[in-house]
C-alpha positions in Angstrom: 0.2 0.2 -0.2 2.8 2.1 -0.3 2.5 4.2 3.2 4.8 7.0 3.9 6.0 6.3 7.5 4.8 10.0 8.9 1.0 8.9 8.0 -1.0 6.6 10.5 -4.2 8.4 10.8 -3.4 10.5 14.0 -6.1 12.5 14.6 -8.9 11.2 12.4 -12.1 9.3 13.7 -13.0 6.0 11.8 -15.9 3.8 12.3 -16.1 0.3 11.5 -19.6 -2.0 11.3 -19.7 -5.1 12.4 -21.3 -8.0 14.7 -19.2 -7.6 18.0 -15.5 -6.7 18.9 -13.5 -7.9 21.6 -11.2 -5.9 23.9 -7.9 -7.4 22.2 -5.1 -4.8 22.9 -4.4 -4.4 19.4 -8.0 -2.4 18.4 -8.6 -0.6 21.9 -7.6 2.3 23.3 -3.7 2.8 23.6 -1.4 5.5 24.6 -1.6 7.2 21.0 -5.6 6.9 20.4 -8.6 6.1 21.7 -11.2 3.3 20.9 -15.1 3.7 21.8 -17.1 0.7 21.3 -21.1 1.4 20.4 -23.3 -1.2 21.5 -25.9 -0.4 19.0 -27.4 -4.0 18.7 -28.4 -3.3 22.4 -29.7 -0.2 22.2 -27.1 2.0 23.5 -26.1 5.3 21.9 -23.5 6.5 23.5 -20.0 5.4 23.0 -17.6 3.4 25.9 -14.1 4.0 26.1 -12.9 0.4 25.3 -9.5 -0.3 27.4 -7.8 -3.8 26.6 -8.1 -6.7 28.2 -4.6 -8.1 28.0 -4.8 -11.4 29.4 -7.1 -12.6 26.8 -8.0 -15.7 25.1 -10.6 -13.4 22.9 -13.6 -15.9 22.1 -15.6 -13.8 19.9 -15.7 -11.2 17.8 -12.7 -12.6 15.6 -14.2 -10.8 12.4 -15.2 -7.9 13.9 -11.4 -8.0 15.5 -9.8 -8.7 12.2 -11.9 -5.9 10.1 -10.9 -3.4 13.2 -7.1 -4.7 13.0 -6.6 -4.7 9.2 -7.4 -0.8 9.3 -6.1 0.4 12.2 -4.8 -2.5 14.6 -1.4 -1.0 16.7 -0.2 -5.3 16.4 0.7 -4.2 19.8 1.1 -8.2 20.4 3.6 -8.5 18.1 5.7 -5.5 18.7 4.2 -3.5 15.6 4.9 -6.1 12.9 1.4 -6.7 12.2 -0.4 -3.3 12.9 -2.8 -2.0 10.4 -2.9 0.8 7.9 -3.7 3.7 10.1 -2.8 2.3 14.0 -2.6 6.4 15.4 -6.6 6.8 13.9 -9.1 6.9 16.5 -11.4 3.9 16.8 -15.6 3.7 16.7 -16.5 0.6 17.0 -19.7 -0.3 16.0 -21.4 -3.1 17.4 -24.6 -4.3 15.8 -24.9 -7.5 17.2 -28.7 -8.6 18.7 -29.0 -12.0 18.7 -26.7 -13.8 16.3 -25.6 -12.9 12.7 -29.3 -13.2 11.2 -30.4 -10.8 13.9 -27.7 -7.7 12.6 -29.0 -4.3 13.8 -27.2 -2.6 10.1 -29.7 0.2 9.9 -29.5 1.2 13.6 -25.6 1.1 13.3 -26.1 3.1 10.0 -29.1 5.6 11.8 -26.4 6.4 14.7 -23.6 7.7 12.1 -25.7 10.0 10.8 -27.3 10.8 13.8 -24.6 11.1 16.4 -21.2 9.6 14.7 -21.4 12.5 12.4 -21.3 15.3 15.0 -18.2 14.4 16.6 -16.3 14.3 13.5 -16.2 10.5 12.1 -14.9 11.2 8.7 -15.3 7.3 7.4 -17.4 4.1 8.1 -16.8 0.6 6.7 -19.3 -2.2 6.5 -17.8 -5.3 5.6 -20.6 -8.0 7.2 -24.0 -8.3 5.4 -26.9 -10.4 6.2 -29.2 -9.3 3.2 -27.8 -9.9 -0.1 -29.1 -7.8 -2.6 -29.6 -8.5 -6.5 -26.7 -6.2 -7.5 -29.4 -5.8 -10.7 -31.8 -4.6 -9.0 -32.3 -0.6 -7.7 -30.1 0.3 -4.8 -33.4 2.2 -3.4 -35.4 -1.1 -2.5 -33.1 -1.1 -0.1 -33.0 1.1 3.2 -29.7 0.5 4.3 -28.6 2.3 0.9 -30.9 4.8 1.5 -29.0 6.0 4.5 -25.3 5.4 2.5 -26.1 8.1 0.4 -27.1 9.9 3.1 -23.7 9.5 5.1 -21.8 10.5 1.7 -23.9 13.6 1.5 -23.3 14.1 4.7 -19.4 14.3 3.8 -19.0 10.7 5.5 -16.6 8.6 3.0 -18.2 4.9 3.1 -16.5 2.0 2.4 -17.3 -1.5 2.1 -16.3 -4.8 0.3 -17.8 -6.7 -2.5 -18.1 -10.4 -1.5 -15.7 -13.7 -2.0 -17.1 -15.6 -5.3 -16.4 -14.1 -8.4 -19.8 -15.8 -9.8 -22.1 -12.5 -8.5 -21.7 -8.9 -9.2 -21.4 -8.0 -5.2 -22.9 -10.2 -2.3 -22.5 -7.0 -0.3 -25.3 -5.3 -1.0 -23.8 -1.4 0.3 -21.3 -1.7 -2.4 -23.9 -1.7 -5.1 -25.1 2.1 -3.6 -23.9 4.9 -6.0 -21.9 6.8 -3.6 -19.8 4.0 -1.8 -16.8 3.1 -2.2 -16.1 -0.8 -3.1 -13.6 -2.3 -2.4 -12.5 -6.0 -4.2 -8.9 -7.7 -4.0 -6.2 -9.1 -5.0 -3.3 -11.8 -3.5 0.4 -10.8 -2.9 2.7 -13.6 -4.0 5.4 -15.0 -2.2 8.1 -12.0 -3.4 6.0 -9.4 -2.2 5.9 -7.0 -5.1 2.2 -6.1 -5.9 3.5 -6.1 -9.6 3.1 -9.6 -9.8 0.0 -10.1 -7.7 -3.0 -12.0 -9.2 -6.8 -10.9 -8.9 -8.8 -12.5 -5.7 -12.1 -14.9 -6.8 -14.1 -11.9 -5.7 -17.4 -10.5 -6.8 -17.1 -8.1 -9.9 -19.6 -7.1 -12.4 -22.3 -4.0 -13.4 -25.0 -2.5 -10.9 -28.4 -1.2 -11.8 -27.5 2.3 -11.8 -24.4 1.1 -14.4 -21.6 1.5 -11.5 -19.0 -0.9 -12.0 -17.6 -3.4 -8.8 -15.2 -3.1 -7.4 -13.7 0.2 -7.6 -10.5 -0.3 -6.1 -8.4 -3.1 -4.4 -6.3 -3.9 -1.2 -4.8 -7.2 -0.8 -6.7 -10.3 0.3 -5.0 -13.0 0.3 -2.0 -14.4 3.1 -3.2 -11.5 5.7 -1.7 -11.7 8.9 -4.0 -10.7 11.5 -4.8 -11.3 15.1 -6.8 -13.9 16.4 -7.5 -14.3 19.8 -9.9 -17.6 19.6 -7.8 -20.5 20.9 -9.5 -23.0 19.2 -9.3 -21.4 16.0 -5.7 -21.2 16.3 -5.1 -24.6 17.4 -6.8 -26.1 14.1 -5.5 -23.3 11.8 -4.0 -25.1 8.5 -1.2 -22.9 8.6 0.0 -22.9 12.4 3.0 -25.4 11.8 4.8 -23.4 8.4 4.2 -19.7 9.4 6.6 -18.1 11.5 5.0 -15.7 13.1 3.9 -14.4 16.4 1.9 -16.3 18.9 -2.2 -15.3 18.6 -1.8 -14.2 14.8 -2.4 -16.3 11.5 -3.2 -16.1 8.0 -6.6 -15.0 7.1 -8.2 -13.9 3.7 -11.7 -12.2 1.8 -12.3 -9.2 1.1 -14.0 -8.5 4.2 -10.4 -7.2 5.0 -9.5 -5.7 2.2 -12.3 -3.1 3.0 -10.7 -1.3 6.1 -7.7 -1.7 4.4 -8.8 0.9 2.0 -10.6 3.0 5.3 -7.7 3.2 6.9 -5.5 4.2 3.9 -8.7 7.2 3.9 -7.6 8.1 7.1 -3.9 8.7 6.0 -5.0 10.6 3.2 -6.9 13.1 6.0 -4.6 13.1 8.3 -2.3 14.9 5.3 -5.3 16.4 3.5 -7.6 17.3 7.1 -9.4 19.7 4.2 -10.3 17.1 1.6 -13.8 15.8 1.7 -14.9 12.5 1.2 -15.3 12.7 -2.5 -11.8 14.1 -2.9 -10.4 11.8 -1.0 -12.7 8.9 -2.4 -11.2 10.4 -6.0 -7.6 10.3 -4.9 -7.8 7.1 -3.9 -9.2 5.2 -6.9 -7.1 7.8 -9.3 -3.8 7.2 -7.4 -4.2 3.2 -7.4 -1.5 1.1 -8.9 -2.6 -0.7 -11.9 -1.4 -4.0 -13.8 -2.0 -6.1 -16.3 -2.2 -8.7 -14.3 -6.2 -7.9 -13.1 -6.7 -5.2 -16.2 -10.0 -7.2 -16.7 -11.2 -6.1 -13.9 -10.9 -2.1 -14.4 -9.8 -1.4 -10.9 -5.8 -0.6 -9.2 -4.6 -1.7 -5.7 -4.6 1.2 -3.3 -1.0 3.2 -3.1 -0.9 6.1 -0.1 1.9 7.4 -1.5 0.6 8.0 -5.3 -3.1 8.9 -3.6 -1.5 11.7 -1.2 0.1 13.6 -3.6 -3.1 14.0 -6.1 -4.4 17.5 -5.5 -6.0 17.6 -8.8 -9.9 17.5 -8.7 -12.9 18.6 -10.1 -16.0 18.4 -8.0 -19.2 16.6 -10.3 -21.5 19.6 -10.8 -24.5 17.2 -11.1 -26.4 16.7 -7.7 -25.4 13.7 -5.5 -27.6 10.3 -5.5 -29.2 11.4 -2.4 -29.5 14.9 -3.3 -31.3 13.8 -6.7 -33.5 11.6 -4.3 -34.2 14.0 -1.4 -35.6 16.6 -4.0 -37.7 14.3 -6.0 -39.3 12.9 -3.1 -40.7 16.4 -1.9 -42.2 17.3 -4.6 -46.5 16.5 -5.1 -47.2 13.9 -7.0 -48.9 15.9 -9.5 -45.0 17.9 -10.1 -43.6 14.7 -11.0 -41.5 14.6 -14.1 -43.1 12.6 -16.8 -41.6 9.3 -18.2 -39.6 10.0 -21.0 -39.6 13.8 -20.5 -36.4 13.5 -18.4 -33.2 11.3 -18.5 -34.0 7.5 -17.1 -32.2 8.4 -13.6 -34.9 11.0 -12.9 -37.7 9.4 -13.8 -36.4 5.8 -11.6 -36.2 8.5 -8.9 -40.0 10.1 -9.9 -41.4 6.4 -9.5 -39.7 5.5 -6.4 -41.1 8.5 -4.6 -44.5 7.5 -5.9 -46.6 6.9 -2.0 -48.6 3.3 -1.5 -51.1 2.7 -2.0 -51.3 4.1 -5.6 -53.2 7.1 -6.2 -54.8 7.7 -10.1 -51.6 10.1 -10.6 -49.3 7.2 -9.4 -51.1 4.5 -11.1 -51.0 6.7 -14.7 -47.0 7.0 -14.3 -46.4 3.4 -14.0 -48.6 2.7 -16.4 -46.3 4.9 -18.6 -43.1 3.6 -17.4 -44.0 -0.6 -18.0 -44.0 1.0 -21.6 -40.7 2.7 -21.2 -37.8 2.3 -24.0 -35.7 2.7 -20.8 -34.5 -0.7 -18.9 -33.8 0.7 -15.6 -37.5 2.8 -15.9 -39.5 -0.3 -16.5 -37.7 -2.4 -14.0 -38.3 0.7 -11.5 -42.2 0.3 -12.5 -42.1 -3.4 -12.4 -40.2 -3.1 -8.4 -42.1 0.1 -7.1 -45.6 -1.9 -8.1 -44.6 -5.0 -6.4 -44.4 -2.7 -3.0 -47.6 -1.2 -3.6 -50.9 -3.6 -4.8 -50.7 -2.9 -8.2 -50.4 -7.0 -10.1 -48.6 -7.3 -13.3 -50.9 -9.3 -15.8 -49.3 -12.7 -16.9 -48.3 -11.2 -20.7 -46.6 -9.1 -19.2 -44.7 -10.7 -16.5 -43.7 -13.4 -19.1 -42.7 -11.2 -21.2 -40.4 -9.6 -18.9 -38.6 -12.7 -17.7 -37.7 -12.8 -20.9 -36.8 -9.7 -22.0 -33.3 -9.2 -23.4 -31.6 -7.1 -20.3 -30.9 -8.4 -17.7 -32.4 -5.9 -15.5 -35.5 -6.1 -16.3 -35.6 -9.9 -16.2 -34.4 -9.5 -12.5 -37.3 -7.0 -11.8 -39.9 -9.4 -12.8 -38.4 -12.3 -10.6 -38.4 -9.6 -8.2 -42.4 -9.0 -9.0 -43.2 -12.8 -8.3 -41.2 -12.9 -5.1 -43.3 -10.0 -3.4 -46.1 -11.4 -4.8 -46.9 -14.9 -3.0 -50.0 -15.5 -4.7 -48.1 -15.9 -8.1 -44.9 -17.7 -7.0 -46.7 -21.5 -8.0 -48.2 -20.1 -11.3 -44.3 -19.4 -12.4 -42.7 -22.1 -11.4 -41.5 -23.0 -14.3 -40.6 -19.6 -15.6 -38.5 -19.3 -12.6 -36.5 -22.9 -13.3 -36.0 -21.5 -16.6 -34.1 -18.4 -15.3 -32.0 -21.2 -13.1 -29.7 -20.9 -16.6 -30.1 -17.8 -17.0 -27.1 -16.7 -19.1 -26.3 -13.5 -16.5 -24.8 -15.0 -13.4 -27.1 -12.6 -11.0 -30.4 -13.5 -12.4 -29.8 -17.1 -11.9 -28.7 -16.2 -8.3 -31.8 -14.4 -7.9 -34.0 -17.2 -9.4 -32.2 -20.0 -7.3 -32.6 -17.8 -4.1 -36.4 -17.2 -4.5 -37.0 -21.0 -4.9 -35.9 -21.6 -1.7 -37.9 -18.6 -0.2 -41.3 -20.5 -2.0 -40.9 -23.7 -0.2 -41.9 -25.1 -3.2 -41.0 -29.0 -3.4 -41.4 -28.7 -7.4 -38.4 -26.8 -7.1 -36.3 -29.6 -5.7 -35.1 -31.6 -8.7 -33.9 -28.7 -10.4 -31.9 -27.6 -7.9 -30.3 -30.7 -7.3 -29.1 -31.1 -10.7 -27.8 -28.4 -11.0 -25.1 -28.9 -8.0 -22.8 -31.0 -9.9 -22.3 -28.1 -12.5 -22.3 -25.7 -10.4 -19.2 -27.3 -8.1 -17.2 -28.3 -11.3 -17.6 -24.8 -12.6 -16.0 -23.4 -9.2 -19.4 -20.8 -8.7 -19.3 -20.8 -5.5 -22.3 -19.0 -4.4 -24.9 -20.4 -7.0 -23.3 -23.6 -5.3 -24.4 -22.8 -1.8 -27.1 -20.9 -3.2 -28.6 -24.1 -4.4 -28.3 -25.8 -1.1 -29.9 -23.5 1.1 -32.4 -23.4 -0.9 -32.7 -27.5 -0.5 -32.3 -26.6 2.9 -35.2 -24.3 3.2 -37.3 -26.4 1.2 -36.7 -29.8 2.3 -35.7 -29.0 6.0 -32.7 -31.7 5.1 -29.4 -31.2 6.0 -26.3 -32.5 5.0 -22.4 -31.7 6.9 -19.8 -30.6 4.0 -16.8 -33.1 4.1 -14.1 -31.5 5.0 -15.5 -29.4 7.7 -14.5 -25.4 6.3 -11.4 -24.1 7.6 -11.2 -20.2 8.4 -8.5 -20.1 5.5 -9.2 -21.5 2.3 -9.3 -20.4 -1.2 -13.1 -20.9 -2.4 -11.6 -22.3 -5.7 -9.0 -24.7 -4.0 -9.4 -28.2 -4.9 -10.4 -29.2 -1.5 -13.0 -26.8 -1.6 -14.4 -28.4 -5.1 -13.7 -31.9 -3.9 -16.4 -31.0 -0.9 -19.2 -29.5 -3.1 -18.7 -32.8 -5.3 -19.2 -34.6 -2.1 -22.1 -32.7 -1.2 -23.8 -33.0 -4.4 -23.7 -36.8 -4.1 -25.1 -36.6 -1.4 -28.2 -34.8 -2.4 -28.3 -36.6 -5.6 -29.0 -39.9 -3.4 -31.3 -37.9 -1.2 -32.9 -37.1 -4.2 -32.9 -41.0 -5.8 -34.3 -42.2 -2.9 -36.7 -40.0 -1.7 -38.2 -40.3 -5.6 -38.5 -43.6 -5.1 
């Protein structure tokens, strides 16, 4: 990351949202900086100074520990060798844990940053954990957390999100699809340590509904030495007898840790240029990133603090921000909203999502015009918005939309069916056809919908595709099928061998595990049919 030694993030306040955080010495208050924890998942909004427990073990909150350490860990237990990018940055750790990983107070955490953290001077926030996957080809306005991120950006806060660890999806983390969020992917640094020889990580990539390419920037993702704290996990770590690292540290991988590296880099830029806005910092990070032919197909570069900090040329966007446009259009009376086709498609999309439900006669007329629009994103927005209200599309229109040449339109048609339980059984065959959609994000959405319906008719096509997904290393599609099968059948098979915390998703071990699971499901299905 080429960080000048004088840049440590000193005096810059950054926040990290995760499930929970242990009071490990590497991320707790030190003699140089303070760390605060906000237990928003418990309804506590007051920041509490987090002092270190130097004895350990730290058995919970490993993911939160490692994200915070990658951004601003002091490396205290390694004598500073494995410090984060901005070890002197002031940390605000937002614990969004309620009762478990599926009960994650993400919106409350983002609202805290908007209502309180902003006033405290927090300049950047990272969300690297998300329990609500949002298909990237659907409008970001469907996701309240994405709207909150746009609010934070409008306030001047840089929002950073990882993209996810499977290449067969545009993004597994919904927030990276929001227009203003800086989306972070990963590269793997080789043994020679030269970034120029690095290879791309098997992370998510693609174009979102609003036309944004994900990821926009990279950071190291593999072979990252981080504090663990959990003695049981360390004892089972596959490299514990190979790596020469201090006790309590070990390798890990994933875009969850690339995101905080970029947030730490942003803190270093703000230390050098406290007057820079969030957009200036984002621009400098992306423009100053190191690019290589090794990953040119991913259209992004690796964060370089030394290069970015010297970039002073910046021309602010004269167009209003995404949230400013969202706010302005939402404040208009419906009668004053721009008519479909008279303004640009992006403005029409915002106008559609501003419509109140139940729909007024004016709103229904606007939707009717949007359904026949030549713009795929306008048609898609209308289908998604109608699904939120009491307007059901007729069979002819939906059937045509499911076969439309534009993937966004097909995604919106699937979303409309998902939101209408009475339609699901009627479109079983159409949903199954989308399992094989040429666009991987559309096929994944169809697979996810099949599990939500809990209809037994989906079992056979779900099982049939498992082996193909495993052999093609379409990891998220494979596990999407497994999750849907569990939802429909209540059947469960343990993966063999068990998962390791550090394991490349495209490794031969992982592929064999998936093939074994596919075989178990095939045998179960064969026996259940007969």
